[in-house]
Structure formats: C-alpha cells, structure tokens
C-alpha distance (Angstrom), angle and dihedral (degrees) to the residues before:
residue distance angle dihedral
M1 . . .
R2 3.70 . .
A3 3.84 115.5 .
E4 3.85 103.5 175.9
T5 3.83 94.3 96.9
P6 3.76 124.2 66.8
I7 3.79 91.8 -110.7
G8 3.73 89.8 45.6
R9 3.84 91.5 54.2
R10 3.88 90.3 48.3
L11 3.79 88.3 50.4
A12 3.66 93.8 51.0
E13 3.83 91.7 47.4
I14 3.85 90.9 50.8
D15 3.81 88.3 49.0
Q16 3.73 89.6 52.6
R17 3.77 92.0 48.9
I18 3.87 89.3 51.3
R19 3.80 89.7 52.0
D20 3.82 91.4 47.6
A21 3.81 91.7 50.7
C22 3.79 90.4 48.7
R23 3.72 92.4 50.2
R24 3.86 91.1 52.6
S25 3.81 91.4 51.5
D26 3.87 95.1 38.8
R27 3.87 92.9 -116.2
D28 3.75 130.3 140.1
P29 3.85 110.6 -113.0
A30 3.72 89.3 -139.7
G31 3.82 85.6 73.3
V32 3.78 93.1 64.4
T33 3.87 122.8 77.7
L34 3.87 118.2 -158.1
V35 3.82 107.9 -144.1
G36 3.84 105.7 -162.6
V37 3.78 105.0 -144.8
S38 3.79 101.9 -140.1
K39 3.87 98.9 169.6
L40 3.83 110.1 143.6
Q41 3.74 92.1 0.6
P42 3.84 118.3 132.4
L43 3.77 118.3 -101.9
E44 3.88 91.4 -117.3
Q45 3.81 90.3 60.0
M46 3.70 91.9 49.3
Q47 3.78 93.4 47.9
A48 3.90 87.4 50.3
A49 3.75 90.5 53.2
A50 3.79 93.2 49.3
A51 3.77 89.1 48.4
A52 3.78 89.5 51.2
G53 3.80 92.3 54.0
L54 3.82 106.9 -86.8
R55 3.75 109.5 145.2
V56 3.78 106.1 171.6
F57 3.67 121.3 60.3
G58 3.87 128.6 -170.7
E59 3.84 121.9 -152.2
S60 3.81 126.6 179.2
R61 3.75 101.3 -159.9
V62 3.82 126.7 54.8
Q63 3.75 93.6 -151.8
E64 3.80 94.6 53.4
A65 3.85 91.0 46.4
Q66 3.80 90.3 50.8
Q67 3.83 87.8 63.1
K68 3.78 98.6 42.2
I69 3.81 105.1 41.1
P70 3.85 95.9 66.5
E71 3.83 88.7 53.3
M72 3.85 93.3 52.9
P73 3.85 128.9 84.8
L74 3.90 117.9 -88.9
G75 3.82 118.6 -108.5
L76 3.91 96.3 52.0
E77 3.84 123.8 125.4
W78 3.77 117.0 -126.9
H79 3.80 121.3 -151.8
L80 3.87 124.5 -173.7
I81 3.71 105.3 -142.3
G82 3.87 98.2 174.7
P83 3.78 126.8 72.4
L84 3.83 118.7 -72.0
Q85 3.84 119.1 -129.4
S86 3.70 120.3 -150.3
N87 3.82 94.3 -120.5
K88 3.83 88.2 56.9
V89 3.88 98.6 50.3
K90 3.84 96.4 97.0
T91 3.82 92.2 50.1
A92 3.82 93.0 42.9
A93 3.74 95.3 50.3
R94 3.78 88.4 58.0
L95 3.78 98.0 44.5
F96 3.79 104.4 38.0
D97 3.83 137.5 62.3
V98 3.66 101.8 -171.4
F99 3.91 133.4 29.6
H100 3.70 119.8 -153.7
A101 3.90 103.5 179.7
L102 3.84 106.1 51.0
D103 3.65 94.9 154.4
R104 3.89 106.6 164.3
E105 3.74 136.5 33.7
K106 3.79 96.3 -121.9
I107 3.76 94.1 59.7
I108 3.81 91.7 43.7
R109 3.79 93.1 54.9
L110 3.87 91.6 45.8
L111 3.74 88.0 52.6
D112 3.73 94.6 47.1
Q113 3.90 87.9 49.5
E114 3.72 92.9 48.7
A115 3.84 93.5 48.1
G116 3.81 88.2 55.4
E117 3.86 91.6 50.5
Q118 3.78 89.6 51.3
G119 3.72 94.0 43.7
R120 3.76 94.1 -121.4
K121 3.82 133.5 131.8
L122 3.71 109.7 -138.8
R123 3.87 133.8 -173.5
G124 3.65 133.1 -149.0
F125 3.86 151.4 162.7
L126 3.75 129.0 -116.3
Q127 3.77 107.6 -125.5
V128 3.83 116.3 -134.5
H129 3.72 123.1 -159.2
L130 3.80 108.7 -132.3
G131 3.76 121.3 -178.4
E132 3.76 126.5 9.8
E133 3.82 104.8 -78.7
E134 3.81 108.9 133.1
S135 3.79 92.4 -153.2
K136 3.83 92.1 67.4
H137 3.72 123.2 85.1
G138 3.76 134.6 -150.8
F139 3.85 147.4 89.2
P140 3.77 111.1 -45.8
A141 3.77 113.6 -103.4
E142 3.81 90.2 -133.2
G143 3.76 108.5 81.4
F144 3.69 91.8 1.2
A145 3.87 98.2 144.1
D146 3.83 92.6 53.3
A147 3.95 90.0 45.7
V148 3.83 93.6 57.2
A149 3.81 100.0 36.0
G150 3.69 92.4 112.1
L151 3.79 97.0 51.2
A152 3.88 96.6 66.4
Q153 3.84 95.9 92.0
L154 3.81 109.4 39.6
E155 3.71 116.3 158.3
H156 3.83 103.4 -137.5
L157 3.83 104.0 14.0
E158 3.75 118.0 65.6
I159 3.83 114.7 -155.7
L160 3.84 102.6 -135.7
G161 3.79 96.1 -176.8
L162 3.68 145.8 -73.3
M163 3.77 134.7 -42.2
A164 3.86 134.0 -164.9
I165 3.74 138.9 174.1
P166 3.86 100.0 -155.7
P167 3.78 123.4 -162.2
Y168 3.80 110.2 -71.4
E169 3.88 108.5 -97.3
Q170 3.76 120.8 -173.9
D171 3.89 87.2 -166.3
L172 3.80 101.5 75.4
E173 3.80 90.8 -154.2
L174 3.74 89.7 62.6
A175 3.79 87.9 49.3
R176 3.83 88.8 50.2
G177 3.81 89.1 62.1
W178 3.86 92.8 56.3
F179 3.77 91.4 48.6
R180 3.78 89.8 50.7
R181 3.76 89.9 50.8
L182 3.81 90.0 56.9
R183 3.74 91.8 46.9
E184 3.85 89.5 51.8
L185 3.85 90.9 51.8
R186 3.86 87.2 51.3
E187 3.83 89.2 53.0
E188 3.85 93.0 45.8
L189 3.86 89.2 52.9
S190 3.74 95.7 45.3
V191 3.84 93.9 62.7
R192 3.80 93.7 51.7
P193 3.83 111.6 106.1
E194 3.83 94.2 -123.7
W195 3.79 89.0 55.4
R196 3.77 98.6 41.0
G197 3.81 114.0 145.4
W198 3.84 90.8 18.6
R199 3.89 113.8 133.5
G200 3.67 98.4 -167.1
A201 3.82 122.1 -145.1
L202 3.84 121.4 -135.7
S203 3.81 123.5 -137.4
M204 3.70 106.0 -166.4
G205 3.80 139.9 123.6
M206 3.82 129.4 63.3
S207 3.77 133.5 -160.3
H208 3.75 98.6 -60.9
D209 3.86 96.9 43.7
F210 3.74 113.4 19.2
E211 3.82 96.1 114.8
T212 3.77 88.5 57.0
A213 3.78 89.7 47.5
I214 3.80 91.2 52.2
E215 3.88 90.6 50.3
E216 3.87 85.9 55.6
G217 3.84 94.4 49.5
A218 3.71 106.7 -85.5
T219 3.90 113.5 165.4
H220 3.74 95.1 -177.8
V221 3.72 126.8 40.3
R222 3.81 122.8 -170.7
V223 3.77 107.3 -147.5
G224 3.79 122.0 175.4
T225 3.78 118.2 144.0
A226 3.84 96.0 39.2
L227 3.82 89.3 54.8
F228 3.79 104.2 32.8
G229 3.77 103.2 23.4
E230 3.86 126.0 -126.3
R231 3.86 113.9 -22.1
P232 3.66 115.8 -103.6
C-alpha cells in the first residue's frame, strides 16, 4: 500500500482503523473487505486509489460504471452497491462481480439467469430493510427467512450474505443496535434447512460508523467520504 499521496494516506488510515476495530473484537482483519465507494468520484481519484492499493470499488449506477471501468486497471473487483433495475441486468452482469443491494426476488432471478447466459458466476447480498424509512429498499425484516427461502440454491448467483443501510445514527451505540439486528437475521437464516452450511457475510457500515459495524461482525464495509473526500 502506497501512502505518499493524500488518498494513499487516507487509505492507510482506514486500514489501520479496520485493524484496530478487529483487535477490539478479536477478529482477523483479513476477514474484512474494504469497499471503496467511488460513485460520482472523478476517474483521477479512482486511479490514484488503485495505485495506492485499493482493490475493491463500489459504484451505485450501472451507466456511470460503464464509462469508468474500461479506464481503470485490470484486476480490480467491482461491486454494485446501489439498486439494480431490470433493464440494466444484462449490462450489470457483465460489469460487476458482486451486488450489494439485491432487494427483491424478481431481480435476483433475472440476474441469476443472465449470469448463466453470460457464463459468469456472480455473488450478491440480500438487502434487508431495517427501520421505517420509506426511501430505503430491501426485504422486510419481519418474515425475512420465509421470504428468501427459495433463493438459497441459485445456479449462477451465490448469495454471500445480508446487507442493510440502517437509519443514520450519530450515536454509535444506536447504530450498533441496527448492526446487531442484521447479524441476528443472518443467524436466523443460517439455521434454516435450505441455508444449512451457509456462513453469511454482512455488508454494513459506512464512513461514519464502519468501526462499530466491524465490532458487530461486518465482513464488508462501504467507505466513500472518509477515503475519497466529499463528492463533487
């Protein structure tokens, strides 16, 4: 990891914060993936982050990523962290490796089918709607295990785990409660017969609360502002 550039220094600082959070919770830092949220960031910033050692980038819009990805180095992993629309499935299946916001069965089955047609093996997270915010998407937490029972054995799309964007909390102890709720849903799912043996990753935590999320079991943290600065 190169730290001589501003973005390299921020990347090194975030990496250290991840390590510290893992130490506090007796976890291996290798079990936490940093997803650098690059949506709306200029290409130059993204290239600098890649040069500094960032390997996983998160984009929110398929059309924006379609323009950026060809200009970036090979060997990076691309995550779609925003919702996927049905008319973008074909393009998204070609561009992205991991999908964080799989929020309804129809789109999940379309993506699984498209991955098969393209000969790809994709991975994704089931998005859970925590809280009461109407602007957020996802499967309802109530009755979640029953709602997703038919998604355990898809042919071309591996369900890695669960993702949530809980209500924004300045009080990190309140945020901790939301993260624990997602972890509990993961545990409830993992004991169901159709999910037996499934370990279930957790995509949760952003710039202001990713350390708390790690302490509560996050395996993927989505960090944008703390890494790239404010969006233009």
